[in-house]
C-alpha positions as CSV (number, residue, x, y, z in Angstrom):
1,M,20.7,35.0,4.0
2,Q,19.3,33.1,1.2
3,K,15.4,32.7,1.1
4,K,14.0,29.9,1.3
5,T,12.4,28.6,-2.0
6,A,8.5,29.1,-2.0
7,K,6.2,25.5,-1.8
8,V,3.0,24.5,-1.6
9,I,2.4,21.9,0.8
10,S,0.4,18.8,1.6
11,V,0.7,17.1,5.1
12,G,-0.8,13.8,5.8
13,N,-0.3,9.9,6.4
14,F,-0.6,9.1,2.3
15,D,-0.9,5.5,3.5
16,G,-1.7,3.2,0.2
17,V,-1.5,6.6,-2.1
18,H,-4.5,5.9,-3.1
19,L,-6.3,7.6,-6.4
20,G,-7.7,10.1,-3.4
21,H,-4.6,11.0,-2.4
22,Q,-2.9,11.2,-6.0
23,V,-5.6,13.9,-6.7
24,L,-4.8,16.0,-4.0
25,I,-0.9,16.0,-5.0
26,G,-1.7,16.6,-8.5
27,E,-3.4,19.4,-7.3
28,N,-0.4,20.8,-5.5
29,I,1.6,20.3,-8.2
30,R,-0.6,21.8,-10.4
31,L,-0.8,25.1,-8.1
32,A,2.8,25.0,-7.6
33,R,3.1,25.2,-11.0
34,S,1.0,28.1,-11.6
35,L,2.5,30.0,-8.5
36,G,6.4,29.8,-9.5
37,A,7.2,27.3,-6.0
38,N,8.0,23.7,-5.4
39,S,5.2,21.2,-4.8
40,H,6.6,19.8,-1.1
41,V,4.9,16.8,0.7
42,I,5.4,15.8,4.2
43,S,4.2,12.5,5.9
44,F,5.3,10.5,9.2
45,L,6.7,7.6,10.5
46,P,5.8,5.8,11.9
47,H,1.9,6.4,11.3
48,P,0.2,7.8,14.1
49,V,-2.4,4.9,14.6
50,Q,0.7,2.3,15.0
51,Y,2.3,5.2,17.2
52,F,-0.2,5.3,19.7
53,T,-1.6,1.3,19.2
54,H,1.4,-0.5,18.3
55,E,-0.8,-2.3,15.8
56,Q,0.7,-5.2,13.3
57,N,-0.5,-5.6,9.8
58,F,-2.2,-2.2,9.7
59,L,0.0,-0.2,6.7
60,L,-0.8,-0.2,2.7
61,L,2.7,0.4,2.1
62,D,5.9,-0.1,3.7
63,V,7.6,3.1,4.2
64,D,10.4,2.9,0.7
65,E,7.2,2.0,-1.5
66,K,5.3,5.0,-0.2
67,I,8.4,7.2,-0.8
68,R,8.9,5.8,-4.1
69,L,5.4,6.2,-5.1
70,L,4.9,9.8,-3.5
71,M,8.2,11.0,-5.8
72,Q,7.0,9.0,-9.0
73,L,4.2,11.3,-8.6
74,G,6.2,14.6,-9.4
75,I,6.3,15.9,-6.2
76,D,9.6,18.2,-5.8
77,S,9.8,17.5,-2.4
78,L,9.3,14.9,0.4
79,E,10.0,15.0,3.7
80,I,9.0,12.4,6.5
81,L,8.6,13.6,10.1
82,D,9.6,11.5,13.2
83,F,5.8,11.8,14.5
84,A,7.5,11.1,17.7
85,S,9.3,14.3,17.7
86,I,6.2,16.2,17.3
87,V,3.4,14.3,18.8
88,E,3.4,16.8,22.0
89,L,3.3,19.6,20.0
90,S,-0.2,21.8,19.8
91,A,-1.5,23.0,16.5
92,H,-0.5,26.0,16.6
93,D,3.2,25.4,17.5
94,F,3.7,22.7,14.8
95,F,2.1,25.7,12.3
96,Y,5.0,27.9,13.4
97,S,7.4,25.8,14.0
98,K,7.3,23.1,11.2
99,L,5.1,24.8,8.2
100,L,5.7,28.4,8.7
101,A,9.8,27.7,8.5
102,L,9.2,25.9,5.1
103,N,7.9,29.2,3.4
104,P,4.6,28.1,2.4
105,V,3.1,30.0,-0.4
106,A,0.1,27.6,0.0
107,F,-1.6,24.4,1.4
108,V,-3.7,21.6,-0.2
109,V,-4.5,19.4,2.2
110,G,-7.7,16.8,2.6
111,K,-10.7,18.0,4.5
112,N,-10.5,15.6,6.7
113,F,-6.6,16.6,7.8
114,N,-5.9,17.3,11.5
115,F,-2.8,18.2,12.9
116,G,-1.2,19.0,16.5
117,K,-1.4,17.7,19.7
118,N,-4.5,14.9,20.1
119,G,-5.8,15.9,16.1
120,S,-6.6,19.3,17.9
121,G,-6.0,21.4,14.7
122,D,-8.2,20.7,11.8
123,A,-8.5,22.6,8.0
124,A,-10.5,25.3,9.2
125,L,-8.0,26.2,11.9
126,L,-5.1,25.3,9.3
127,A,-6.9,28.0,6.5
128,T,-7.4,30.7,9.8
129,L,-3.8,30.4,10.3
130,C,-2.3,30.9,6.8
131,S,-5.0,33.6,6.4
132,K,-3.1,35.9,9.0
133,H,-0.1,35.3,6.9
134,G,-1.0,36.0,3.3
135,I,-1.0,31.9,2.5
136,S,-3.7,30.5,0.7
137,C,-5.0,27.2,2.0
138,H,-7.1,24.6,-0.1
139,S,-9.1,21.5,1.6
140,M,-10.6,18.5,-0.9
141,D,-12.9,15.6,-0.2
142,L,-10.4,12.8,-0.6
143,A,-13.7,10.6,-0.2
144,Q,-15.2,11.9,-2.8
145,T,-13.2,12.7,-5.4
146,A,-14.7,12.5,-8.9
147,G,-17.9,11.1,-8.2
148,Q,-16.2,7.9,-6.2
149,Q,-15.1,6.9,-2.8
150,F,-11.5,7.0,-1.5
151,S,-10.3,5.9,1.8
152,S,-7.4,4.0,3.2
153,S,-10.1,2.7,5.7
154,A,-12.3,1.5,3.2
155,I,-9.2,0.0,1.5
156,R,-7.7,-2.1,4.3
157,D,-11.4,-3.4,5.5
158,C,-11.5,-4.7,1.4
159,I,-8.4,-6.5,1.7
160,R,-8.8,-8.3,4.9
161,V,-12.3,-9.9,3.5
162,G,-10.2,-10.7,-0.2
163,N,-12.4,-8.1,-1.7
164,F,-9.7,-7.1,-4.4
165,R,-12.1,-5.8,-6.7
166,D,-12.8,-2.7,-4.8
167,A,-9.4,-2.4,-2.9
168,N,-7.5,-2.0,-6.3
169,A,-9.9,-0.1,-7.5
170,M,-9.5,2.4,-4.7
171,L,-5.4,2.0,-4.7
172,G,-5.5,2.5,-8.9
173,R,-3.0,-0.6,-8.7
174,P,-3.1,-3.8,-7.6
175,Y,-2.4,-4.7,-3.7
176,T,1.0,-5.8,-3.5
177,L,3.0,-7.5,-0.6
178,A,6.9,-8.3,-1.3
179,G,9.7,-10.8,0.4
180,I,12.7,-12.8,-0.2
181,V,11.7,-16.1,-1.2
182,V,12.7,-19.0,1.0
183,R,12.4,-22.9,1.5
184,G,9.3,-24.4,2.7
185,A,8.7,-28.0,3.7
186,G,8.5,-29.0,0.4
187,L,5.2,-30.5,0.5
188,A,3.7,-28.0,-2.0
189,R,6.4,-29.6,-4.8
190,Q,4.7,-33.1,-3.4
191,L,1.0,-32.1,-4.9
192,R,3.0,-31.4,-8.0
193,C,2.6,-27.4,-7.0
194,P,5.7,-26.0,-6.5
195,T,5.4,-22.5,-4.2
196,A,7.2,-20.1,-3.6
197,N,7.1,-19.1,0.1
198,V,7.4,-15.7,1.2
199,A,7.0,-14.7,4.9
200,A,3.9,-12.6,5.2
201,P,5.1,-8.3,5.9
202,D,3.6,-6.6,8.3
203,Q,1.3,-4.4,6.1
204,V,-2.5,-5.3,6.1
205,L,-2.9,-9.0,5.4
206,P,-6.0,-10.9,3.1
207,A,-7.9,-13.7,5.2
208,C,-6.4,-16.8,4.5
209,G,-7.0,-18.3,1.0
210,S,-6.5,-19.1,-2.3
211,Y,-6.0,-16.0,-4.3
212,A,-5.1,-15.4,-8.5
213,S,-2.1,-13.2,-8.0
214,I,0.6,-11.9,-10.5
215,A,4.4,-12.8,-9.1
216,I,7.4,-9.9,-10.1
217,V,10.8,-11.5,-9.8
218,D,13.8,-10.0,-11.5
219,G,11.3,-7.6,-13.6
220,E,9.4,-10.4,-15.1
221,R,6.1,-10.7,-14.6
222,H,3.8,-13.8,-14.2
223,F,0.7,-15.3,-14.0
224,A,0.4,-17.4,-10.5
225,I,-1.5,-18.6,-7.8
226,T,-1.2,-17.3,-3.9
227,A,-2.7,-19.3,-0.7
228,V,-2.1,-16.8,2.1
229,T,-1.6,-19.6,5.2
230,K,-0.6,-20.0,8.6
231,T,3.1,-21.0,9.2
232,P,2.8,-25.0,10.5
233,S,4.4,-25.3,14.0
234,T,4.1,-22.1,15.4
235,G,2.5,-20.8,18.4
236,A,2.4,-17.3,16.7
237,Q,-0.2,-16.2,14.1
238,A,2.6,-15.8,11.7
239,L,1.5,-16.2,8.0
240,R,3.1,-16.8,4.6
241,L,2.5,-16.3,0.9
242,E,3.0,-19.4,-1.1
243,T,2.6,-18.7,-4.9
244,H,2.8,-21.4,-7.8
245,V,3.7,-20.0,-10.8
246,L,1.3,-20.9,-13.6
247,A,3.9,-22.5,-15.4
248,D,3.4,-26.6,-16.2
249,D,6.3,-27.1,-18.1
250,I,8.8,-25.4,-16.3
251,D,10.6,-25.4,-12.9
252,F,11.2,-21.7,-11.6
253,D,14.1,-21.4,-8.9
254,F,13.1,-18.2,-6.8
255,Y,14.9,-19.3,-3.7
256,D,16.5,-16.0,-2.1
257,K,15.0,-13.8,-4.7
258,F,13.0,-10.3,-4.1
259,M,9.2,-11.2,-5.2
260,Q,6.4,-8.8,-5.3
261,I,3.3,-10.3,-5.4
262,Q,-0.2,-8.4,-6.8
263,F,-3.2,-10.2,-5.4
264,L,-6.1,-9.8,-8.1
265,H,-9.0,-12.3,-7.1
266,F,-10.2,-14.5,-4.2
267,I,-10.7,-17.9,-5.0
268,R,-11.6,-19.3,-1.9
269,A,-11.3,-19.6,2.0
270,E,-8.7,-21.7,3.9
271,T,-9.6,-25.1,4.6
272,K,-8.3,-28.0,6.6
273,F,-8.3,-31.5,4.5
274,S,-8.0,-34.4,6.8
275,D,-7.3,-36.4,3.4
276,F,-3.7,-36.0,0.9
277,H,-6.1,-37.1,-2.2
278,D,-9.1,-34.3,-1.1
279,L,-6.2,-31.7,-0.5
280,M,-4.4,-32.3,-3.7
281,H,-7.6,-32.4,-5.2
282,A,-8.7,-28.9,-4.3
283,I,-5.4,-27.1,-5.0
284,H,-5.9,-28.3,-8.5
285,A,-9.2,-27.1,-8.6
286,D,-7.9,-23.7,-7.4
287,I,-5.0,-24.0,-10.2
288,S,-7.8,-24.3,-12.4
289,M,-9.9,-21.2,-11.3
290,A,-6.9,-19.1,-11.3
291,K,-6.0,-20.1,-14.9
292,Q,-9.5,-18.9,-15.9
293,F,-9.4,-15.7,-13.8
294,H,-6.6,-14.8,-15.6
295,G,-7.4,-16.2,-19.0
296,I,-4.0,-18.3,-19.9
297,S,-3.9,-21.3,-21.2
298,A,-1.1,-23.5,-19.3
299,L,1.7,-22.4,-21.3
300,A,0.8,-18.5,-21.5
301,T,1.7,-17.9,-17.4
302,T,4.8,-15.4,-18.8
303,I,3.8,-11.7,-19.4
304,S,5.9,-9.4,-21.0
305,S,7.8,-6.6,-18.9
306,R,6.4,-3.4,-18.5
């Protein structure tokens, strides 16, 4: 039987693939190269928190985007484990049946890493198990990487209150929500600010309000403003994203297209207006503030593709 390729393994949820995760995986890749091994990352679906609580709007990334970002970092292989299939395994059973079978020569994990049923295993136990098999184990403090603090939980907290300065700094990129553009009621067009409407995905959502944003469609990046607002005439607390591209002279047709929305800056909280003219005035004031944030004129609204 052919021996399996030696691997340096990192295990975790990696929700957000934030800068702390990126440093850890970078260390995995560096160590793998020095040992002549492959870098291998293991994650889980669903996220354990969602498995136990069924909480919606919890994730920072959907699974496809997480896979894309992890592979983009340069790892050799990625394994997504069905969390339901391992949830009852003890820490020892998980190590011997899942990890040791992969022919690891080293592990690189976060200092707060837990594994096994009820999170009974930690980085110290992993190091003990590894030492019995001549495997090195390296734990890193992701919350204090390069003198900065990184935490998926902290990023979620920032997003929920519209603090994208700190959220995006920890992510190392703008927080992004995406979906297919659908037709709305047409009110925004009456207000002379037509919007592209996207149903809010099952990710962490900002508080209802207006945000300076970037809209990406067909590879083109456009300066924009996005309102996170409740869907009218529904009993549920469904939210939608209404994005207005900051172009006064162009009527973009985004219907049925896939739009990514990058959130950059909180403008104001959502407010109810009883008067149509007050609403129109507030919306156009928001648009002016978004343009000021972007530092653009009315016509300079499309960013060169990168």
